[in-house]
C-alpha positions as CSV (number, residue, x, y, z in Angstrom):
1,X,-38.3,67.2,-4.6
2,X,-36.9,63.8,-5.4
3,X,-39.1,61.1,-6.8
4,X,-38.3,57.4,-6.6
5,X,-40.2,54.4,-8.1
6,X,-39.8,50.7,-8.6
7,X,-39.2,49.4,-12.1
8,X,-39.1,45.6,-12.6
9,X,-38.4,45.3,-8.8
10,X,-35.4,47.7,-9.0
11,X,-35.0,51.0,-7.3
12,X,-34.9,53.8,-9.7
13,X,-33.9,57.3,-8.6
14,X,-33.6,60.3,-10.9
15,X,-30.0,61.0,-12.2
16,X,-28.8,63.6,-9.7
17,X,-26.6,65.3,-12.5
18,X,-29.9,66.5,-14.2
19,X,-31.0,68.4,-11.0
20,X,-30.1,72.0,-10.9
21,X,-28.1,73.2,-7.9
22,X,-29.9,75.4,-5.4
23,X,-28.3,78.5,-6.7
24,X,-29.4,77.9,-10.3
25,X,-32.8,76.6,-9.2
26,X,-33.5,79.8,-7.3
27,X,-32.0,81.8,-10.2
28,X,-34.5,80.3,-12.6
29,X,-37.3,80.9,-10.1
30,X,-36.3,84.6,-9.6
31,X,-36.2,85.2,-13.4
32,X,-39.5,83.4,-13.8
33,X,-41.7,83.9,-10.7
34,X,-40.5,87.4,-9.7
35,X,-40.7,88.8,-13.3
36,X,-44.2,87.6,-13.6
37,X,-45.1,89.1,-10.3
38,X,-43.5,92.5,-11.3
39,X,-44.8,92.2,-14.9
40,X,-41.4,92.8,-16.3
41,X,-39.0,90.8,-18.6
42,X,-36.2,88.8,-17.1
43,X,-33.5,91.3,-18.2
44,X,-35.1,93.8,-15.9
45,X,-34.2,91.8,-12.7
46,X,-30.7,91.7,-11.4
47,X,-30.2,88.6,-9.4
48,X,-27.2,88.4,-7.0
49,X,-26.4,85.4,-4.8
50,X,-23.9,85.2,-1.7
51,X,-22.2,81.8,-1.8
52,X,-19.5,79.9,0.2
53,X,-17.8,78.7,-3.0
54,X,-15.9,80.4,-5.9
55,X,-16.9,77.6,-8.2
56,X,-20.5,79.0,-8.0
57,X,-19.2,81.8,-10.3
58,X,-18.2,79.4,-12.9
59,X,-21.5,77.6,-12.5
60,X,-23.5,80.8,-13.1
61,X,-21.5,81.6,-16.2
62,X,-22.4,78.4,-18.0
63,X,-24.2,78.9,-21.3
64,X,-27.0,76.5,-20.1
65,X,-28.1,79.2,-17.8
66,X,-28.2,82.0,-20.2
67,X,-31.4,83.4,-21.7
68,X,-30.7,84.2,-25.4
69,X,-34.0,85.9,-25.9
70,X,-33.5,88.5,-23.2
71,X,-29.6,88.4,-23.1
72,X,-29.6,87.7,-19.4
73,X,-28.5,85.0,-16.9
74,X,-30.4,83.2,-14.2
75,X,-27.8,84.5,-11.7
76,X,-26.2,87.8,-12.8
77,X,-23.6,88.1,-9.9
78,X,-22.0,85.8,-7.4
79,X,-20.3,87.1,-4.3
80,X,-18.6,84.8,-1.9
81,X,-18.8,85.3,1.9
82,X,-15.2,86.5,2.1
83,X,-15.8,89.0,-0.6
84,X,-19.0,90.1,1.1
85,X,-16.9,90.6,4.3
86,X,-14.5,92.9,2.4
87,X,-17.3,95.0,1.0
88,X,-18.6,95.6,4.6
89,X,-15.1,96.4,5.7
90,X,-14.3,98.9,2.9
91,X,-17.7,100.6,3.5
92,X,-17.5,100.5,7.2
93,X,-20.9,98.7,7.5
94,X,-21.7,97.1,10.8
95,X,-24.5,94.5,10.4
96,X,-25.5,95.0,13.9
97,X,-26.7,98.5,13.0
98,X,-28.4,97.6,9.7
99,X,-32.2,97.9,9.8
100,X,-34.1,94.6,9.3
101,X,-35.8,94.3,6.0
102,X,-38.8,92.2,4.9
103,X,-38.2,88.8,3.3
104,X,-40.1,87.8,0.3
105,X,-42.8,85.2,1.5
106,X,-42.8,83.2,-1.7
107,X,-39.2,82.5,-2.5
108,X,-37.8,82.7,1.0
109,X,-37.9,79.8,3.4
110,X,-39.4,81.7,6.3
111,X,-42.0,81.0,8.8
112,X,-45.5,80.2,7.6
113,X,-47.1,82.9,9.9
114,X,-45.6,85.6,7.6
115,X,-42.9,86.6,10.0
116,X,-39.3,87.1,9.1
117,X,-38.3,84.1,11.1
118,X,-36.1,81.9,8.8
119,X,-36.6,78.1,8.8
120,X,-34.3,75.3,7.8
121,X,-34.7,71.7,6.8
122,X,-33.2,68.4,7.8
123,X,-29.7,67.6,6.5
124,X,-26.2,69.1,7.0
125,X,-24.8,72.3,5.7
126,X,-24.4,70.9,2.2
127,X,-28.2,71.3,1.5
128,X,-29.8,68.1,2.8
129,X,-30.2,66.4,-0.5
130,X,-29.3,63.0,0.9
131,X,-31.7,63.2,3.8
132,X,-34.5,64.5,1.7
133,X,-34.1,61.8,-1.0
134,X,-33.7,59.1,1.6
135,X,-36.8,60.1,3.6
136,X,-38.9,60.5,0.5
137,X,-37.8,57.2,-1.0
138,X,-38.3,55.3,2.3
139,X,-41.9,56.6,2.4
140,X,-42.7,56.3,-1.2
141,X,-41.3,52.9,-1.8
142,X,-41.7,51.1,1.6
143,X,-44.2,53.3,3.4
144,X,-41.7,53.9,6.2
145,X,-41.1,57.0,8.2
146,X,-37.4,57.5,9.1
147,X,-37.9,59.9,12.1
148,X,-36.2,63.1,12.8
149,X,-32.7,61.8,13.0
150,X,-31.1,59.4,10.6
151,X,-28.6,57.0,12.0
152,X,-25.4,57.4,10.1
153,X,-22.5,55.0,10.2
154,X,-19.0,56.5,10.0
155,X,-16.6,54.9,7.6
156,X,-13.0,56.1,7.1
157,X,-13.8,59.5,8.7
158,X,-16.5,61.8,9.6
159,X,-16.7,63.1,6.0
160,X,-17.6,59.7,4.6
161,X,-20.7,58.2,6.2
162,X,-23.6,55.9,5.1
163,X,-27.2,55.3,6.1
164,X,-29.2,52.3,5.5
165,X,-32.9,51.5,5.5
166,X,-33.6,48.0,6.7
167,X,-36.9,46.2,6.1
168,X,-37.6,42.9,7.8
169,X,-33.8,42.3,8.1
170,X,-33.0,43.3,4.5
171,X,-31.2,46.3,3.3
172,X,-33.3,48.2,1.0
173,X,-31.8,51.6,0.7
174,X,-28.2,52.5,1.1
175,X,-27.1,56.1,0.9
176,X,-23.8,57.7,1.6
177,X,-22.1,61.2,1.6
178,X,-18.5,61.8,0.6
179,X,-16.9,65.2,1.2
180,X,-13.5,66.1,0.3
181,X,-11.3,64.8,-2.6
182,X,-9.8,61.9,-0.6
183,X,-13.2,60.4,0.1
184,X,-14.4,61.2,-3.4
185,X,-11.4,59.1,-4.7
186,X,-12.3,56.3,-2.5
187,X,-15.8,56.3,-3.9
188,X,-14.6,56.4,-7.6
189,X,-12.3,53.4,-6.8
190,X,-15.3,51.5,-5.4
191,X,-17.1,52.2,-8.6
192,X,-14.3,51.1,-10.8
193,X,-14.0,47.9,-8.9
194,X,-17.7,47.4,-9.0
195,X,-17.9,47.3,-5.3
196,X,-20.1,50.4,-4.9
197,X,-23.6,49.3,-3.8
198,X,-25.0,52.7,-2.9
199,X,-28.2,53.9,-4.4
200,X,-27.4,57.5,-3.9
201,X,-24.1,59.4,-3.0
202,X,-24.0,63.0,-2.0
203,X,-20.6,64.5,-3.1
204,X,-19.0,67.6,-2.0
205,X,-15.5,68.8,-2.9
206,X,-14.9,70.7,0.4
207,X,-14.3,68.8,3.6
208,X,-17.3,69.3,5.9
209,X,-19.3,70.4,2.9
210,X,-20.5,74.0,1.9
211,X,-20.2,75.4,5.5
212,X,-16.5,75.0,5.0
213,X,-16.4,76.2,1.5
214,X,-13.4,77.9,-0.1
215,X,-15.2,81.2,-0.3
216,X,-16.1,81.3,3.4
217,X,-14.7,83.9,5.8
218,X,-11.3,82.6,6.8
219,X,-9.6,82.3,10.2
220,X,-5.9,83.0,10.9
221,X,-5.0,79.7,12.6
222,X,-6.1,76.1,12.3
223,X,-7.7,76.2,15.7
224,X,-9.7,79.3,14.9
225,X,-10.8,77.8,11.6
226,X,-12.1,74.7,13.4
227,X,-13.9,77.0,16.0
228,X,-15.4,79.1,13.3
229,X,-16.6,76.0,11.5
230,X,-18.3,74.8,14.6
231,X,-19.9,78.1,15.1
232,X,-21.3,78.2,11.6
233,X,-22.7,74.7,11.9
234,X,-24.3,75.6,15.2
235,X,-26.0,78.6,13.7
236,X,-27.2,76.6,10.8
237,X,-28.7,74.0,13.0
238,X,-30.2,76.4,15.3
239,X,-33.0,77.3,12.9
240,X,-36.4,75.6,13.3
241,X,-36.8,72.7,10.9
242,X,-39.7,72.2,8.6
243,X,-39.9,69.7,5.7
244,X,-40.5,71.4,2.4
245,X,-43.6,69.2,1.7
246,X,-45.1,70.7,4.9
247,X,-45.0,74.3,3.5
248,X,-48.0,74.9,1.4
249,X,-46.5,77.7,-0.7
250,X,-43.5,75.4,-1.6
251,X,-45.8,72.5,-2.5
252,X,-47.9,74.7,-4.7
253,X,-44.9,76.2,-6.5
254,X,-43.3,72.9,-7.1
255,X,-46.6,71.4,-8.5
256,X,-46.9,74.3,-10.9
257,X,-43.3,73.8,-12.1
258,X,-43.7,70.1,-12.5
259,X,-47.0,70.5,-14.4
260,X,-45.3,73.0,-16.7
261,X,-42.5,70.7,-17.4
262,X,-44.8,67.7,-18.1
263,X,-46.5,69.9,-20.7
264,X,-43.2,70.6,-22.4
265,X,-42.5,73.8,-20.5
266,X,-39.1,75.3,-19.6
267,X,-38.3,72.8,-17.0
268,X,-37.0,75.1,-14.4
269,X,-35.9,72.5,-12.0
270,X,-33.6,70.5,-14.2
271,X,-30.8,70.9,-16.7
272,X,-28.4,68.8,-18.8
273,X,-24.8,68.7,-17.4
274,X,-22.2,67.9,-20.0
275,X,-18.5,68.3,-20.4
276,X,-17.4,71.8,-21.4
277,X,-14.5,72.4,-23.7
278,X,-11.9,74.6,-21.9
279,X,-11.5,77.8,-23.8
280,X,-10.7,80.3,-21.1
281,X,-7.7,80.4,-18.8
282,X,-9.2,80.4,-15.3
283,X,-6.1,82.3,-14.0
284,X,-7.2,85.3,-16.1
285,X,-10.7,85.5,-14.8
286,X,-11.3,88.6,-12.8
287,X,-13.4,87.5,-9.8
């Protein structure tokens, strides 16, 4: 969750670069919560994620996410959607014939009643960070509820939009998302010219965000690709929504982790991002 506070009348939000990505946060939880439940050491749990982006492989390989004590990583293997499709094809697996399994009730975002029905949360296919931070800040700082649908203002294109919270005619919060390198460059230029007045910017390298990631299953034509993206977004939005703070087990887990961090614990929710010296030729990496 994102916490915001006022310091000397100014809005203060946590530096987003300190927050782990969803993949690495879940990786830390799997190697922490799951190992405690099974009463085993982290090296006895093999954690695989299916991701829409090849860069998630590089992210998982960072030394910051390596456990020196047990010689294991938070995420042991990253497979992209397109690689997963090839596995199914090579092994002639038809998902329609695969028996349904049981989802873990603590680490899966499934229905509160214990069923296997998945839930989602507000926000687009890039994780909903902006919407969650905006909604939380609006309530924590100004005691205002934003409602179910935020009103975005399109700027240069649909991948560059902003949302503003107005209180008594004054703009109090101004957030934006910028997807794709062209829009990211525009944001960088605004910052260099000191014309960037956003409190929070959600940045994604891929146009349309993660649902259009480079590791997603590909179509043969541009028209088919656009149709596939629409179908993916429709499926993503079709799940029932529930805010994380409305799910008791999520709140309890979060409170425990925050308490451990405040006591000088491992801090499973945050990391320190820094520049990494290039020592490996990316072209030689075997994906």
